[in-house]
C-alpha positions in Angstrom: -3.4 13.7 -8.8 -3.1 13.8 -4.4 -3.1 10.7 -2.8 -4.3 10.3 0.9 -3.5 7.5 2.9 -4.5 6.4 6.1 -5.5 3.8 7.9 -2.3 2.9 9.5 -1.8 2.5 13.3 -0.4 0.2 16.4 -1.6 -3.4 15.9 0.3 -6.6 18.2 2.3 -9.3 15.5 -0.5 -11.8 14.1 -2.9 -8.8 14.0 -4.5 -7.4 11.1 -4.4 -4.1 9.3 -6.3 -2.6 6.9 -4.9 0.4 4.7 -6.4 3.1 1.9 -5.3 5.2 -0.7 -7.7 7.9 -1.8 -6.8 9.1 -5.0 -7.7 12.9 -6.8 -8.0 11.0 -10.4 -9.5 8.0 -11.7 -8.0 5.6 -10.8 -9.2 3.7 -13.6 -7.2 5.0 -16.3 -3.8 5.0 -14.0 -1.3 2.6 -15.6 -0.4 0.6 -12.4 -0.6 1.5 -9.0 1.5 0.0 -5.5 2.6 0.3 -2.0 5.6 0.8 -0.7 6.8 0.5 2.7 10.3 1.9 4.5 11.3 0.9 7.5 13.7 3.2 10.1 17.4 3.1 8.4 15.8 1.5 5.3 15.5 1.7 1.6 11.4 2.3 0.1 10.3 -0.9 -1.4 7.8 -1.5 -3.1 5.1 -4.3 -1.0 3.0 -5.2 -3.3 1.4 -4.3 -6.5 -1.8 -3.7 -9.2 -2.1 -2.9 -12.3 -5.1 -1.5 -14.6 -6.2 -5.1 -15.3 -5.8 -6.3 -11.9 -2.3 -7.4 -11.8 -0.9 -8.7 -8.9 2.7 -8.5 -7.6 3.9 -9.5 -3.4 7.3 -9.3 -2.4 8.1 -12.5 -0.9 8.1 -11.3 2.4 4.1 -10.4 2.3 2.9 -12.9 -0.1 0.0 -14.6 1.0 -0.3 -12.1 4.0 -1.1 -9.3 2.1 -3.5 -8.4 -0.2 -3.8 -5.4 -3.1 -6.9 -4.2 -4.0 -8.0 -1.3 -6.0 -11.9 0.1 -6.2 -12.3 1.8 -9.8 -15.7 3.4 -9.0 -14.4 4.4 -5.0 -10.6 5.9 -6.4 -9.6 4.2 -3.8 -6.4 1.2 -3.4 -6.6 -1.1 -0.2 -3.3 -3.3 1.2 -5.3 -5.3 3.6 -2.0 -6.4 5.7 -2.8 -9.8 7.7 -0.8 -12.0 10.3 1.0 -8.8 10.3 4.7 -8.9 12.2 7.4 -6.9 13.5 9.3 -6.8 10.6 6.0 -5.0 9.1 6.4 -2.1 11.1 7.2 1.2 8.1 5.9 3.7 7.0 3.6 2.9 4.5 3.4 4.8 1.0 0.9 4.5 -2.0 2.2 5.4 -5.4 0.9 6.2 -8.6 2.3 5.9 -12.2 -0.3 7.3 -14.3 2.5 6.6 -17.3 2.8 10.2 -17.8 3.7 10.7 -14.2 3.5 9.3 -10.5 2.8 10.4 -7.5 3.7 9.3 -3.5 1.4 9.8 -1.5 2.2 11.5 2.1 2.9 7.8 3.8 0.9 5.9 6.9 2.6 4.6 10.2 2.5 0.7 10.9 3.5 -0.3 14.2 3.5 -3.8 15.3 4.1 -4.7 17.6 5.2 -8.7 19.9 
């Protein structure tokens, strides 16, 4: 499975961005998908998770501002990020768990200016 993340960029605090993660395989068959992020000097943390059945989980820091979704027909996962804060600045990675293996995308940089 190959994952291509895109949609990052520079945005002012309070703004919005939508990240996309295009997969080479049929995401409908994936056990779960998620977005992680890693800020400079910090560990990589999960931001949002979505199961095969569409059950979602969010980190406390983004709940109510971010929305994860998946389009099985397009084999793409999304992360809609609203009300962005400077502390959301990080490289965002998409992640897939197929059960028999897991895969990471290459990351897309999100920078939120104050």
